[in-house]
A tleap script that builds the chain and sets N, CA, C and O, in Angstrom:
source leaprc.protein.ff14SB
mol = sequence {
  NMET THR LEU MET ARG GLY PHE VAL ARG VAL
  ASP GLU GLU GLY LYS ILE PRO ILE PRO LYS
  ASN ILE ALA ARG GLU ALA GLY LEU LYS PRO
  GLY THR ILE VAL GLU LEU LYS ILE THR GLY
  ALA SER LYS ALA LYS ASN ILE LEU LEU SER
  ARG ARG GLU SER PHE CARG
}
set mol.1.N position { 61.405 117.745 27.411 }
set mol.1.CA position { 61.893 119.067 27.018 }
set mol.1.C position { 62.937 118.894 25.868 }
set mol.1.O position { 63.924 118.184 26.059 }
set mol.2.N position { 62.747 119.497 24.741 }
set mol.2.CA position { 63.701 119.403 23.656 }
set mol.2.C position { 64.670 120.538 23.737 }
set mol.2.O position { 64.272 121.703 23.747 }
set mol.3.N position { 65.995 120.204 23.797 }
set mol.3.CA position { 67.026 121.190 23.892 }
set mol.3.C position { 67.603 121.485 22.520 }
set mol.3.O position { 67.988 122.626 22.261 }
set mol.4.N position { 67.681 120.493 21.621 }
set mol.4.CA position { 68.225 120.632 20.323 }
set mol.4.C position { 67.513 119.628 19.468 }
set mol.4.O position { 67.035 118.604 19.957 }
set mol.5.N position { 67.440 119.927 18.157 }
set mol.5.CA position { 66.669 119.084 17.232 }
set mol.5.C position { 67.309 119.152 15.860 }
set mol.5.O position { 67.823 120.197 15.461 }
set mol.6.N position { 67.282 118.046 15.141 }
set mol.6.CA position { 67.856 117.992 13.823 }
set mol.6.C position { 67.113 116.918 13.002 }
set mol.6.O position { 66.471 116.037 13.572 }
set mol.7.N position { 67.205 116.997 11.671 }
set mol.7.CA position { 66.568 116.032 10.808 }
set mol.7.C position { 67.603 115.439 9.875 }
set mol.7.O position { 68.448 116.157 9.341 }
set mol.8.N position { 67.540 114.128 9.674 }
set mol.8.CA position { 68.409 113.464 8.737 }
set mol.8.C position { 67.560 112.410 7.990 }
set mol.8.O position { 66.430 112.105 8.370 }
set mol.9.N position { 68.153 111.879 6.924 }
set mol.9.CA position { 67.495 110.847 6.138 }
set mol.9.C position { 68.348 109.560 6.273 }
set mol.9.O position { 69.577 109.599 6.222 }
set mol.10.N position { 67.665 108.456 6.442 }
set mol.10.CA position { 68.345 107.179 6.479 }
set mol.10.C position { 68.913 106.895 5.101 }
set mol.10.O position { 68.197 107.020 4.108 }
set mol.11.N position { 70.222 106.503 5.013 }
set mol.11.CA position { 70.806 106.296 3.706 }
set mol.11.C position { 70.511 104.884 3.125 }
set mol.11.O position { 69.823 104.110 3.790 }
set mol.12.N position { 70.963 104.546 2.011 }
set mol.12.CA position { 70.745 103.295 1.303 }
set mol.12.C position { 71.234 102.059 2.114 }
set mol.12.O position { 70.716 100.956 1.935 }
set mol.13.N position { 72.222 102.257 2.995 }
set mol.13.CA position { 72.816 101.189 3.773 }
set mol.13.C position { 72.122 101.069 5.136 }
set mol.13.O position { 72.482 100.216 5.948 }
set mol.14.N position { 71.120 101.934 5.380 }
set mol.14.CA position { 70.362 101.911 6.639 }
set mol.14.C position { 71.042 102.735 7.752 }
set mol.14.O position { 70.641 102.652 8.913 }
set mol.15.N position { 72.054 103.517 7.403 }
set mol.15.CA position { 72.806 104.347 8.364 }
set mol.15.C position { 72.127 105.658 8.552 }
set mol.15.O position { 71.504 106.183 7.629 }
set mol.16.N position { 72.240 106.203 9.752 }
set mol.16.CA position { 71.664 107.481 10.097 }
set mol.16.C position { 72.763 108.396 10.570 }
set mol.16.O position { 73.281 108.198 11.669 }
set mol.17.N position { 73.154 109.417 9.771 }
set mol.17.CA position { 74.177 110.332 10.179 }
set mol.17.C position { 73.675 111.233 11.282 }
set mol.17.O position { 72.549 111.726 11.212 }
set mol.18.N position { 74.487 111.461 12.303 }
set mol.18.CA position { 74.094 112.360 13.424 }
set mol.18.C position { 74.586 113.748 13.064 }
set mol.18.O position { 75.779 113.914 12.813 }
set mol.19.N position { 73.710 114.765 13.026 }
set mol.19.CA position { 74.195 116.137 12.702 }
set mol.19.C position { 75.293 116.572 13.646 }
set mol.19.O position { 75.299 116.225 14.827 }
set mol.20.N position { 76.254 117.367 13.084 }
set mol.20.CA position { 77.392 117.808 13.876 }
set mol.20.C position { 77.033 118.497 15.205 }
set mol.20.O position { 77.656 118.252 16.238 }
set mol.21.N position { 76.006 119.367 15.146 }
set mol.21.CA position { 75.674 120.127 16.313 }
set mol.21.C position { 75.091 119.186 17.397 }
set mol.21.O position { 75.323 119.400 18.587 }
set mol.22.N position { 74.355 118.174 16.993 }
set mol.22.CA position { 73.856 117.198 17.955 }
set mol.22.C position { 74.991 116.393 18.566 }
set mol.22.O position { 75.076 116.237 19.784 }
set mol.23.N position { 75.885 115.868 17.677 }
set mol.23.CA position { 76.982 115.073 18.161 }
set mol.23.C position { 77.879 115.842 19.112 }
set mol.23.O position { 78.337 115.302 20.120 }
set mol.24.N position { 78.132 117.118 18.787 }
set mol.24.CA position { 79.003 117.968 19.636 }
set mol.24.C position { 78.369 118.137 21.012 }
set mol.24.O position { 79.027 117.951 22.036 }
set mol.25.N position { 77.045 118.502 21.027 }
set mol.25.CA position { 76.356 118.726 22.267 }
set mol.25.C position { 76.274 117.525 23.136 }
set mol.25.O position { 76.292 117.622 24.363 }
set mol.26.N position { 76.178 116.319 22.468 }
set mol.26.CA position { 76.104 115.052 23.225 }
set mol.26.C position { 77.470 114.541 23.611 }
set mol.26.O position { 77.586 113.567 24.354 }
set mol.27.N position { 78.478 115.171 23.127 }
set mol.27.CA position { 79.888 114.694 23.473 }
set mol.27.C position { 80.265 113.425 22.654 }
set mol.27.O position { 81.081 112.623 23.108 }
set mol.28.N position { 79.703 113.260 21.519 }
set mol.28.CA position { 80.013 112.067 20.660 }
set mol.28.C position { 81.254 112.352 19.839 }
set mol.28.O position { 81.327 113.349 19.122 }
set mol.29.N position { 82.213 111.478 19.951 }
set mol.29.CA position { 83.429 111.563 19.144 }
set mol.29.C position { 83.666 110.181 18.525 }
set mol.29.O position { 83.057 109.197 18.944 }
set mol.30.N position { 84.562 110.112 17.519 }
set mol.30.CA position { 84.832 108.810 16.941 }
set mol.30.C position { 85.238 107.754 18.026 }
set mol.30.O position { 86.092 107.997 18.878 }
set mol.31.N position { 84.584 106.596 17.936 }
set mol.31.CA position { 84.869 105.538 18.947 }
set mol.31.C position { 83.925 105.525 20.103 }
set mol.31.O position { 83.908 104.561 20.868 }
set mol.32.N position { 83.094 106.611 20.272 }
set mol.32.CA position { 82.196 106.694 21.366 }
set mol.32.C position { 81.109 105.553 21.234 }
set mol.32.O position { 80.575 105.307 20.153 }
set mol.33.N position { 80.827 104.902 22.348 }
set mol.33.CA position { 79.779 103.879 22.380 }
set mol.33.C position { 78.456 104.547 22.666 }
set mol.33.O position { 78.332 105.338 23.601 }
set mol.34.N position { 77.470 104.222 21.854 }
set mol.34.CA position { 76.100 104.705 22.030 }
set mol.34.C position { 75.127 103.528 22.203 }
set mol.34.O position { 75.322 102.443 21.654 }
set mol.35.N position { 74.088 103.786 22.978 }
set mol.35.CA position { 73.015 102.796 23.155 }
set mol.35.C position { 71.755 103.349 22.502 }
set mol.35.O position { 71.413 104.519 22.674 }
set mol.36.N position { 71.094 102.518 21.774 }
set mol.36.CA position { 69.846 102.876 21.076 }
set mol.36.C position { 68.713 102.084 21.750 }
set mol.36.O position { 68.835 100.886 22.007 }
set mol.37.N position { 67.596 102.800 22.028 }
set mol.37.CA position { 66.450 102.150 22.669 }
set mol.37.C position { 65.209 102.610 21.844 }
set mol.37.O position { 65.136 103.752 21.389 }
set mol.38.N position { 64.238 101.672 21.672 }
set mol.38.CA position { 62.942 102.036 21.136 }
set mol.38.C position { 62.014 102.258 22.330 }
set mol.38.O position { 61.883 101.370 23.173 }
set mol.39.N position { 61.382 103.396 22.418 }
set mol.39.CA position { 60.422 103.645 23.493 }
set mol.39.C position { 59.072 104.049 22.907 }
set mol.39.O position { 58.988 104.415 21.734 }
set mol.40.N position { 58.051 103.985 23.692 }
set mol.40.CA position { 56.712 104.425 23.315 }
set mol.40.C position { 55.799 103.260 22.948 }
set mol.40.O position { 56.223 102.111 22.825 }
set mol.41.N position { 54.553 103.604 22.783 }
set mol.41.CA position { 53.520 102.600 22.454 }
set mol.41.C position { 53.580 102.250 20.961 }
set mol.41.O position { 54.365 102.820 20.203 }
set mol.42.N position { 52.731 101.300 20.566 }
set mol.42.CA position { 52.782 100.696 19.245 }
set mol.42.C position { 53.025 101.694 18.055 }
set mol.42.O position { 53.956 101.518 17.269 }
set mol.43.N position { 52.204 102.681 17.960 }
set mol.43.CA position { 52.312 103.611 16.760 }
set mol.43.C position { 53.223 104.777 17.067 }
set mol.43.O position { 53.823 105.321 16.140 }
set mol.44.N position { 53.369 105.213 18.365 }
set mol.44.CA position { 54.121 106.376 18.712 }
set mol.44.C position { 55.489 105.949 19.225 }
set mol.44.O position { 55.800 106.172 20.395 }
set mol.45.N position { 56.328 105.327 18.361 }
set mol.45.CA position { 57.652 104.864 18.770 }
set mol.45.C position { 58.628 105.963 18.645 }
set mol.45.O position { 58.496 106.777 17.731 }
set mol.46.N position { 59.624 106.053 19.514 }
set mol.46.CA position { 60.720 106.960 19.536 }
set mol.46.C position { 62.029 106.205 19.662 }
set mol.46.O position { 62.058 105.112 20.229 }
set mol.47.N position { 63.095 106.755 19.153 }
set mol.47.CA position { 64.455 106.190 19.315 }
set mol.47.C position { 65.171 107.090 20.269 }
set mol.47.O position { 65.262 108.299 20.056 }
set mol.48.N position { 65.683 106.502 21.326 }
set mol.48.CA position { 66.447 107.177 22.373 }
set mol.48.C position { 67.896 106.805 22.232 }
set mol.48.O position { 68.221 105.620 22.305 }
set mol.49.N position { 68.794 107.762 22.030 }
set mol.49.CA position { 70.215 107.517 21.945 }
set mol.49.C position { 70.925 108.023 23.226 }
set mol.49.O position { 70.738 109.163 23.651 }
set mol.50.N position { 71.729 107.148 23.809 }
set mol.50.CA position { 72.464 107.517 25.059 }
set mol.50.C position { 73.947 107.253 24.843 }
set mol.50.O position { 74.296 106.235 24.245 }
set mol.51.N position { 74.807 108.107 25.293 }
set mol.51.CA position { 76.216 107.908 25.253 }
set mol.51.C position { 76.575 106.933 26.409 }
set mol.51.O position { 76.024 107.034 27.505 }
set mol.52.N position { 77.489 106.010 26.145 }
set mol.52.CA position { 77.839 105.027 27.162 }
set mol.52.C position { 79.358 104.973 27.314 }
set mol.52.O position { 80.098 105.316 26.392 }
set mol.53.N position { 79.811 104.539 28.487 }
set mol.53.CA position { 81.238 104.376 28.762 }
set mol.53.C position { 81.668 102.977 28.376 }
set mol.53.O position { 82.832 102.767 28.037 }
set mol.54.N position { 80.751 102.002 28.417 }
set mol.54.CA position { 81.156 100.641 28.026 }
set mol.54.C position { 79.906 99.910 27.558 }
set mol.54.O position { 78.813 100.474 27.609 }
set mol.55.N position { 80.043 98.666 27.102 }
set mol.55.CA position { 78.974 97.926 26.587 }
set mol.55.C position { 78.144 97.298 27.783 }
set mol.55.O position { 77.101 96.702 27.512 }
set mol.56.N position { 78.525 97.401 28.957 }
set mol.56.CA position { 77.799 96.833 30.127 }
set mol.56.C position { 76.738 97.734 30.614 }
set mol.56.O position { 76.046 97.408 31.578 }
savepdb mol mol.pdb
quit
Protein backbone atom coordinates (compact mmCIF):
# COMPACT_ATOMS: atom_id res chain seq x y z
CA UNK A 1 0.00 0.00 0.00
CA UNK A 2 1.43 3.38 -0.99
CA UNK A 3 0.76 6.14 1.51
CA UNK A 4 2.88 8.84 -0.06
CA UNK A 5 4.92 9.12 -3.23
CA UNK A 6 7.47 11.48 -4.73
CA UNK A 7 9.87 11.66 -7.66
CA UNK A 8 13.46 12.90 -7.66
CA UNK A 9 16.41 12.76 -10.00
CA UNK A 10 19.81 11.34 -9.02
CA UNK A 11 22.34 14.21 -9.15
CA UNK A 12 25.81 14.26 -10.73
CA UNK A 13 27.40 13.03 -7.47
CA UNK A 14 24.99 10.06 -7.27
CA UNK A 15 22.98 11.61 -4.44
CA UNK A 16 19.22 11.26 -4.15
CA UNK A 17 17.44 14.13 -2.36
CA UNK A 18 14.46 12.99 -0.29
CA UNK A 19 11.40 15.24 -0.84
CA UNK A 20 10.49 17.28 2.25
CA UNK A 21 7.01 15.77 2.58
CA UNK A 22 8.44 12.22 2.51
CA UNK A 23 11.22 13.06 5.00
CA UNK A 24 8.74 14.74 7.35
CA UNK A 25 6.30 11.82 7.24
CA UNK A 26 9.14 9.31 7.83
CA UNK A 27 10.51 11.35 10.73
CA UNK A 28 13.87 11.96 9.02
CA UNK A 29 15.92 14.81 10.48
CA UNK A 30 19.57 15.79 10.05
CA UNK A 31 21.72 13.03 11.53
CA UNK A 32 19.04 10.33 11.25
CA UNK A 33 20.44 6.93 10.31
CA UNK A 34 18.70 5.24 7.38
CA UNK A 35 19.07 1.72 6.00
CA UNK A 36 18.78 1.08 2.26
CA UNK A 37 17.88 -2.34 0.88
CA UNK A 38 17.43 -3.62 -2.66
CA UNK A 39 14.38 -5.89 -2.93
CA UNK A 40 12.71 -7.75 -5.77
CA UNK A 41 13.64 -10.03 -8.61
CA UNK A 42 16.26 -9.35 -11.27
CA UNK A 43 14.46 -6.74 -13.40
CA UNK A 44 11.87 -5.56 -10.87
CA UNK A 45 14.20 -4.12 -8.23
CA UNK A 46 13.00 -1.68 -5.57
CA UNK A 47 14.87 0.40 -3.01
CA UNK A 48 13.52 0.19 0.53
CA UNK A 49 14.51 2.96 2.96
CA UNK A 50 14.06 2.43 6.71
CA UNK A 51 14.77 4.78 9.60
CA UNK A 52 17.12 3.23 12.17
CA UNK A 53 18.11 4.04 15.75
CA UNK A 54 21.67 2.70 15.32
CA UNK A 55 23.92 0.92 12.83
CA UNK A 56 23.28 -2.46 14.46
